[in-house]
C-alpha positions in Angstrom: 0.0 0.0 0.0 1.2 3.5 -0.7 -0.3 6.9 -0.5 -0.5 8.8 -3.7 -1.8 12.1 -2.4 -3.2 13.8 0.6 -5.5 16.8 0.5 -6.4 18.7 3.6 -8.7 21.7 3.8 -9.0 24.0 6.9 -7.5 21.3 9.2 -5.5 22.7 12.2 -2.8 25.1 11.0 -3.6 24.5 7.3 -6.0 27.2 6.1 -7.6 26.6 2.7 -7.0 23.6 0.5 -3.5 22.0 0.4 -2.6 18.9 -1.7 0.6 16.9 -1.2 1.6 14.6 -4.1 3.5 11.5 -2.8 3.7 9.7 -6.2 7.2 8.4 -6.8 9.0 9.4 -10.0 11.5 6.6 -9.5 10.2 3.3 -7.9 13.7 2.6 -6.7 13.6 5.7 -4.6 10.7 5.0 -2.4 11.3 7.2 0.7 9.6 10.5 1.1 10.9 12.9 3.8 8.8 15.6 5.4 10.6 18.3 7.2 9.9 21.7 8.7 10.3 23.9 11.8 8.5 23.1 15.0 4.8 24.0 14.5 5.0 23.8 10.7 2.4 21.0 10.5 4.4 17.8 10.1 2.4 16.0 12.8 -0.8 17.5 11.5 -0.2 15.6 8.2 0.2 12.3 10.0 -2.9 13.0 12.2 -4.9 13.8 9.0 -3.9 10.5 7.5 -4.9 8.6 10.6 -8.2 10.5 10.9 -9.1 10.0 7.2 -8.4 6.3 7.4 -9.9 5.4 10.8 -12.4 8.2 11.7 -13.4 8.2 15.4 -11.0 5.3 16.1 -8.0 7.4 14.8 -6.0 6.8 18.0 -6.8 3.1 18.1 -9.5 3.4 20.8 -13.0 4.4 19.8 -14.1 7.9 21.0 -17.6 8.6 22.1 -19.7 10.7 19.8 -19.2 13.8 21.9 -15.4 13.3 22.3 -15.1 12.8 18.5 -17.2 16.0 17.8 -15.2 18.0 20.3 -11.9 16.8 18.6 -13.2 17.6 15.2 -14.3 21.1 16.2 -10.9 21.7 17.9 -9.1 20.8 14.6 -11.1 23.3 12.4 -8.7 26.1 11.4 -9.5 29.1 13.5 -9.1 31.7 10.6 -11.3 29.6 8.4 -14.0 29.5 11.1 -13.8 33.2 11.6 -14.1 33.8 7.9 -17.1 31.4 7.7 -15.2 29.1 5.3 -17.3 25.9 5.7 -14.9 23.7 3.7 -13.4 21.2 6.1 -12.2 17.9 4.9 -9.4 15.4 4.5 -9.0 13.3 1.3 -6.4 10.8 0.3 -5.7 8.5 -2.6 -4.2 5.1 -1.7 -2.9 2.5 -4.1 -3.1 -1.2 -3.1 -0.3 -2.6 -5.3 0.3 -5.8 -3.5 -2.8 -7.5 -5.0 -4.0 -8.1 -8.5 -5.6 -6.2 -9.9 -4.1 -3.1 -8.4 -6.7 -0.9 -6.6 -6.8 2.8 -6.3 -8.9 3.9 -3.3 -10.0 7.4 -2.6 -11.0 8.2 1.0 -12.6 11.4 2.0 -14.0 12.6 5.3 -15.7 16.0 5.5 -17.3 17.8 8.4 -19.6 20.7 9.0 -18.3 22.1 12.3 -20.3 25.3 12.0 -22.7 26.4 14.8 -21.2 23.9 17.3 -22.4 20.9 15.3 -20.4 18.2 13.6 -21.8 16.4 10.7 -19.5 13.8 9.2 -19.6 12.6 5.7 -17.5 9.7 4.6 -16.9 9.0 0.9 -15.2 5.8 -0.2 -14.3 5.3 -3.9 -12.5 2.3 -5.4 -11.1 2.0 -8.9 -9.5 -1.2 -10.0 -6.6 -0.8 -12.4 -5.0 -3.7 -14.3 -1.3 -3.5 -14.5 0.2 -3.5 -17.9 3.7 -4.7 -17.8 
């Protein structure tokens, strides 16, 4: 399994939409390094991946509905909330390349954290791709 891309929108310190492309240009060089100063958002990227994949069980232990909603509201970018930008989601494209056929999966979790409510939408899209060698 590998992550092709990650898109986060108004999540923690990332205001607006940001897409990171993790596709490898050379399969022999399969390590991606993420660096930055303290507070730059490195941990936020990994938390976004966990949250997108596992939802309310992102830490391995299921959260109650109120704990999950509180966490989601706390992660909404403050400036986006102040500017009434309701876009708030995490999306990622995953490739399962250890099976035949190869599957490309798109996961997307979006929330409406406006007015102290948290409505979660989860979209799961799978596309099978046959390898042509």
